[in-house]
N, C-alpha and C positions, 0 to 999 in steps of 0.2 A: 504494500500500500504506500502511496506517496506520503511524504511528511506534511504536516500542517504548516502553512505559512504563518508568519508572525501575527498578522492581523486576525487570522483564524484562531490562533492560540489565545489571543486576548479575548475574542468573542466567546470562546469556550469557558474561560475563567469567569467572564461576566455572567454567562448563563448558569454556571454552577453556583455563583454567588446569589443568584435569584432563585435558588432551590429547584432547579430543573434536574430531573434524574439523569444520572450518568449515561444510562442506556439510550435515553432520548437524545442527549447531546451527541453521542457517538453516531447514532443513526442519522442525525441531521447533517453532520460534517463528513459522513461516509468514512469513518475510521473505526478502528477496533476500540472496544470499551477499555482495554488496558492502556491504550494511548491516553484516553481522558483521565483515567485513574492516576497514571504516572505524571501527567501534566499538573493535575491538582496537587499531588504530593510534592512535586518540585516547586510549585508556587508557594505552598505552605512553608517549606523549608528555607528556600532562598529568596522568596518574594520576587521572582523573576520568571518569565516564560521563555527565556533564551535557551536555545539548543545547547547541549553540552558539546565539548570537543569530540570530534570523530577520530577513531583510531584508524590506522592504515598507513601504508607506505607513502611517503611524499613523492611527488613527481620529480623525475630527473630533469625534465626540461622546464624552462620558464615560459611565460606567455610570449615573450619576444622570440624565443627560439621556436616555439610552436608556429608563430606567424611566419618566421623565416623559412621553416620547412615547407609550409603550405605554399608560400609564394614562389620559392625556388622550383618546386615541382610543377607549379602552374606555368611558369615561364619556360622551363625545359622539361618537356614531357618524358624524354628518354633518359633522365638523370637517375642514377641508381641510388638505392637507399644506402648502400655501403659508402658511396662517395659523400653523401650528405652527412652520414653518421661520423665518418672520419674527419670531416671539416669542423663539425660542432664538438666532437669528442664524446659521442654517445654510441650506443649499440645500433646495429642495422635494424634489429627487430623493433626498437623503440621508434625509429623513423617510420617504419611500416605501420605501427600502431597509431601514431599521430596522424598519418595520412588517412587511415581507415576511420579514425574518430571524427575526422572532418565531415561536414555535411555533404560535401561534394563526392565522397567516396573515391578519392584519388588513389592511384597505385603507382609505386615506383616500378618503372618498366625498363627493360633492356632493349636496345634497338636490334632489329633483325639483322643478323650477319649471314649473308648468303648471296647466291648469284642473283643479280637483278636481271629480270627478263624484260627487255624493251619490246616494242611493238613488232619489230622485224624478227627477232628471235622467237617470239611467241607464235607468230604466223608460221614460221618454218617448222616449229615443233608440231603444230596442229596438222600441217600438210604431211609430215612424216608419219603420223599415226592414223591418218584417215583410212587407209586401206588395210589396217591390221585385222586379222581374224580373231575370233574368240580365243583360239588356242595361243595366239601370239600375246594376247593381253595376259 
């Protein structure tokens, strides 16, 4: 379930102060009753509806690095994640994660390395295979 926003938490506390049942408040804000219980308990102890600090690993990249990664891969479509990661000093997988996290679903791509078939070579190739039998294929 999504977290309650700050103004919703304040409204929950105001409704609890006006003797509305916890279950009714939870149903009104589309959250679990334990969320309302914990919010009331936190308000009684600390007199604040502020969220507590979240645990978890901090991001390796800053916001500026995130923007740099996005813009550099928008400008150069065939830039590899390894080259960007080496330039910034982070892992290749981190660059890929940041590009996927972006709303545009960018990907770090490698350019195709192979024989380029221009119009003349393509036509010659088609003519060569026109009279092939099923066994020749």
